N, C-alpha and C positions, 0 to 999 in steps of 0.2 A: 502493500499499500503508498501510495508518495504521500509527502508531507503537502500540509496546505500551500506553505511557501512555496514547496517546486513545483506543484501545480500553477499556480500565479506566475512564477517565473517563465514557466512553459507556455502560456496563455502569452503572455508580455514578447516573450521574445519570438513568436510565430506573426504575429502584428508588426512587429518590432521590423523582422526580416520583412514581411511584405511592403511594409512601407517604404523603405531602406531601397528593395529592388524596383519598386516602382518609380522612383524618383530616378534611379540610376538610368532605364531607361532613354529619360528624357531625352539622352545627347543626341539618340538617333531623330531628334522630330528640331522643328525651327522655332521653339520656344526655351526661356530660361528658368530653370530651376532655383528655388531659393528653400536653400537647406545649410549656410553658415551664417556666423555675426555680419560678414561684411556683405554679404547678397542680401540679407534684412533689411541692414543701413541704408544700400542703394535703391532698393523698394522704396522701403517708408520716407527718404529724403525727397524722392522724384514726384510725391505726388501729397496734395492737399485734401482729394474729398477721395473717401473711400465707399463707395454703393457695395452694399451687401443682400446676398440672398439669403432667406432663411434656413430650410428647410437641406439641410444638407451641408450647412455652414456654419451655421449659429447653433444646431443640435443635431440630433441625427435625421434623417429622413422620414421617422417613423414618425416625426413631430414631436416626440416625445424625450428619445434617449440624450443625455447630455455628453458634450465632448469637452474632455478634458483641458483644462485650459483657456477655455475661451472667453472668461469674463475677463482673465488678465490681460489678454490682446486685446479687448476692446478699452478696459480700463486704461491700458499703455497709448493708445492710438486718443484717446480724449484727451490725456495729460499731455501729448505734444502739438496738444490744439488743431487736431485730425475734422474736419466734417463729418458726421458717418450717417447715411443714408440708408434705409433698408425697402428694398424693392423686390416685392416676392408674389409669386404666380397664385400664392395660395387663397383660394376663395371661400376657404370652409372657416374660414376667422374676418374679424374687424382687428380695425388698428388699436381700438381698445383694448382688445382681448388680447393683440401681437404686445403691443404695451405694457400691460398686467404680466405677459409672460417674459417678458425682455427682467423686469425686475425678479422674478421668480429664479432664473437664471445668472441672474447675479450683475445684469448692468443696467440701466436705464437709455429711454431714448425719447425727446419730447416728441407729440403728434407730427408735428409739421415734417417730421422728418422720416415718417412710415409709410410708404405707399403700398398698396395691395390691389389687386385689379377691383375687388368689388366698390374700395373709393373713386377708383380710376374712374371703372366705370357711369359712378353715378354722376362722377365732375363731366365726364363727357354727354352725355346724356343732355344733360342740363345747359352746362355750356357750352358745347359744337354744336349738340343737333336743335338745339333750344328746344328739348321738347317740354311742354306745359299741361300736357294733359295725363291719363295714366299707363304706367309700366307696368306692365304684366309681367311677373318674376317667376322664374325655374330656377330660384335660388333657395339658400337658408337664410336662417334670420341675421347674418355677420353681413351679407350684401344687404337685405332689408334695411339693417341697422345704418348704412350708409345712405342709402336712398332718404331716412327717413331726416337724417341730421341734414341734409339738404331742401328738407321740405317736398320732396317728390311724391306725390302720390301714388302707389302703388299697390297691387294686389297679386293673390297668386301664390302666398307666401305658405308653406303647409302644407297638408294634404289637401290633395282635389275634394269638394264637397261631393260631387256627383260621383253613383254610384260605376263603377266598372261595367262595360258591357261591350260588344260585337253585334250587337243590334242597332240597324240603322236607324230604325226610328227613332228608338231612345236613345241614340247618341246625337241625331238633331235637336233635339228638345233636352240636351247638356246646357247651363245655364255658361253665356257669354256675354259679355262687356262690350256696348256700343261703342266705347271711345280708347279705346285701348290705341296709344302713338306710338308704343314701341315695347320691344320683349326683351330682355333680358335672362340671357343664360349664363348662368355656374353650378358650381357645386348644391346638390340639392338632394338631401337622403331622402326625401317625399318623390323623388323621381317616379312617373309612373307613365302607364299607356294613354292616362285622362288629359297627364298635360304636356307629350309630347302631340295629341290630338287637338289641344286647346294653341298651342303656340306655335304649332304649325298652320291651323285654320288665322289665328290673325297675322301669321307675317307672311301669308298669301297675298294678302294687301298688301300692293307695292308701295304704299305709303306707309305703312308701318313698321319703325326703323328696325334692324334684327340687328343685335350684340350681344357677344359673349365676351366673360369675364377672361377667359383663357382655355386653350384647346389642345394645347400641346400634352398635357399631363390623361394620360388614358389609364393606369393600374398601375395600384402596386400590391407589393406584399405586404401582410400583415400578419399580426400572430403575438405570441404571451415576448414578456418585457424583455429588453435584448441587456444582456450583463454580458462583456467582453472579457470580462475577467476571474466567469469561473467557471471552474474546470472541477469535478467530482470524482470521487472512485467508488466503487462497490465492487466485492467479489471478483477482486483484480482486473476490473474493467473502469478503462478512461471515459470520462464521457467529457464532449466540450460543448458549452451553451454559444450563439453571439454569430459572428460572421453572416448576417442577412437575416439573423432572428431562425436558423437553423439549429434542430438538433441533429449533433453528427451521428455516425456511425462509430461502434466503441472501438475502440482503439487496443488492444492488451498489453497487460504489462512487458510481456515479453519484447512486443514489438517497439516499446517506450523504452525501455533496456536497452535495445541494441543501437537508439538516438540518444545514451547516454544523458540521460536525465538524473542528474544528482542535484545536491545543493549548490553547490558552485558553477550550477549551467550556465552556461553562455548563449547558448543556442539548441536548434532541436531539427531531425532531420526534416526540414519543412518540408517536403516532394511528400514524404508522408500523410503529413497533415494536410496538406492541400489536398490528395486523393479524399481522406475523410472528409472534408471540408464538402470538396465541390461532386460528388459521385455516391449521393446517400440522400433516400427518401427524406422529404419536409412534411410537415405539419403544418406549414405556412396556408395561408387561406389570401384570395387574389380580391384587390378594393378596386372597384369601379370609381374612376375617375373624371372629373368634368369632361374632357375632351370624349365620352362616350356619350353625354347626355348631350351637349353641343353640337356631334353629329349626328344625332338619333333624331333630334330639330331639322335638322339641315337637309338630312335623305328625307324625311317627311313631308318637309316644305320645296322641294327642289330649289334652296335659295342657301348662299354662303354667309354665314352672318362676320359683321365686323368685327375684329375679335382686339380686344383692347391690351390681353397682356403680351410678356415677353414672348418673343421674341418682336414684337411692332416694337416701332419706338414710340406710339403715346402716352405711356408711362412715362418716358423720359421726358416728353414733351409738358408733363403736369410737372415733373420733378424742375424741370429749366426755369419752367412758369414760378412755383415757388423758390426756389433757389436761382435769381438770375446774374446773381455774382461766381456762378460755379464756371471753371475754366475746364475745357474740357481736355489739353495738353496734361493738364495735370489731375485727372482723374481717372483711378481703376474701379472696374466691375471685379469684384471674388465672388463667385458660384463655382457651384457643384455639377452642372448640367450645359456638355455643349451646344447643344440644339434650343437650348430657352436663356441663357447665361452668355456662352460667350458666341454667341450671336446674334444675343441683344448689344452688346459690345461693341458688335465690329459693325450692328445698322446705325447704330448713334454715332460711332466713328469717337470711342475712348477703346482705352488698353484695358485687359481683362488676367484675371489670375484664376486659376480651375486651383480648387483644393480636392482632394483625394477623399475624404470624408464623406462623402454623398455618392451620387449616381455616377458620373464617368470615372474612369482610370484611365492612367496612361496610354495604354495600348488599343484604348477607344479613339485617341486624337489620331491615330494611325488611320482610323476608318471614316474620320470625318475632318479633313484636313481643310476644308472652309470655316472651320468652328475653330481652327488653333489657337490655342490662348496665348497670351503676351510672356505670362508666367505659370510655373506650376509651382503646391506649396502639396505638400503630405496635408496640411491642417491649418488652419487661419492662427492656431496656439502656437505657430513655428515662429511667427512675429516676435512673441513675447520670452523666445527663449532667450 
């Protein structure tokens, strides 16, 4: 039986080795790795404004798991006088909820520095499209809250009031509003056939605006809480939890002995652990995200929406409107998603930094060269080391 100290060192060695190997691969790509004090200092000196994605950067992609060292990194940037702005594609939360979450995770952000797709969609409907009538929402309470703050009349949030049916006569008797000026689709835990039917019917009118908070995100794995440092033993079997929330296949004590696991161990046989990590069945569940809901309405209506979220530049336009002193040449976007964050940075003309704590890794850059980041870091926390 392994001691708890050995077990934790084993897990940390696997994680650290994986991260080091990921950063090492950067040399083959036209991007700059940030992995030493000098490169960190150059990175920090070059920028006055840091734009952050949230999920996968400030905490895990599961929206829950803390990332070690993030609060220290944020604190350091604030002490250096940097402007920090949060730009997320997550339509399941409001700016108020994000602000409270920041506090819970050990750092602060003023409301005027938080930009989410619900808030920007509401601003776009009111200030750009000049919507004065009702907006039909295929969204949850967080997006409704953003519209309410701007005094925009809206309907549809929550479960649909009509009985689900496939009977044509009953469908024609469903309740509809005559004065819907726009339809806004975001994440909606009450998403249903009825909502597709009503939203598609509204936007079939060419005079009705069709807007989506975001559409790139289509699904993610969820499961039990992640603890990347826990390994426990029983009956001579080693079990590991973590790595995308999977329970790994058992690794026998004899295999681990061959990997020289001792109290003074510096590393383990990574290939053995990786085979255990990536070649086993899991108990994860697949959560449908906003893109599924947006596409369902779009297909039914035979019409594409205007998408506010990243990589569209619309969110950045509202950032610039609120922060007119922002210097693009001294601004960098820090994110974990090549298709959303790095593409967004390229669209708006600013530098980008990919952190490896979220969706994409170094190997993914080779398959998405159009979104190659300016920099790569293992974690945002690295800038505080």
